[in-house]
C-alpha positions, 0 to 999 in steps of 0.5 A: 143658899138654894140662891147660890146654886140657881146664880151658879147653875145659871153661869154654868147654863150661860158658859155652856151655851156660850162654848155650844156658839163658839163651836159652832161657828168653829164647825161653819167655818172650817166648812167655809174653807171646805167649801172653798176648796171645793170651788176652786177644785171643780175649776182644776178638773174641769182646766184638766180636762181642757189640757187634753184637748188643748195639747192635742190641737197643737200637736196638729201644728206642732210638730217639732215644739214637743219640749213646751207641749211635754212641760205642759203636759207634766205640770198637769199631772203634778196638778192633778196630784197635789189636787187629789191629794189635797196638798195645798203646797204642792198645788202652789208649785204645779199652779206654778209650772202649769202657768209658765207652760202655757203661757210658754205654748201660748207664745211659742203658738205666736209663730203658728198662724194656722193653729192661731186661725184653728177656732177649736184652738182660739174656743180651748185658748178662751176656756181655759183663760177663763177658766184661769180668770175663775180660779184667781177669782176662787183662790181669793174666796179660799184665801179669805175663808182660810184666815178667817180660819186660821185667825178665830183657832187663836183668838181668845177664847175660841183657841180654848174650844178651837185646842180642845176639839182639834181644829188646825190652821190651813195653808193658803193658796198662794202662787209666785208674783210673777204668776199673780202678774199674769193670770190673764193668759189671753193677753199673750194674743194681743 
């Protein structure tokens, strides 16, 4: 009889240790998603800070292209709001608007040789292009972390622990197909 009690206790201990290991693994994955989001957030903030400089530089040369500049400013504001609230769906839509606005801005800049020749403009254009590429890279890392999180909280036996401790699926950060093809806005200055 004593052996059965020890076997039962050993079995419970094994199940408990396994459950703790699963829980800790899910916590690690959850924090990986948060870290990946933080990496994107830093880049979005940097780009957010650079855009007013670009708009001001463009205003000096593009007096009558106010609609294009307003489009960039409005999209920048929407990206900031979505970023601050952590609304991934709204961020994807706002990013689409911002990328279209920047594409239009750089396309219109082609008509202003003095602007294109401006060292400040070229520096800002290169900086923003670099940030765009970094955001695209970080978005892939974030989406991979989200995929791992979402798969793990649906797999057995992880789903039991995930349900008990209320682990939630996360949204992927997705942009439109057109934006995926137009990540490098520097190509507009070929």
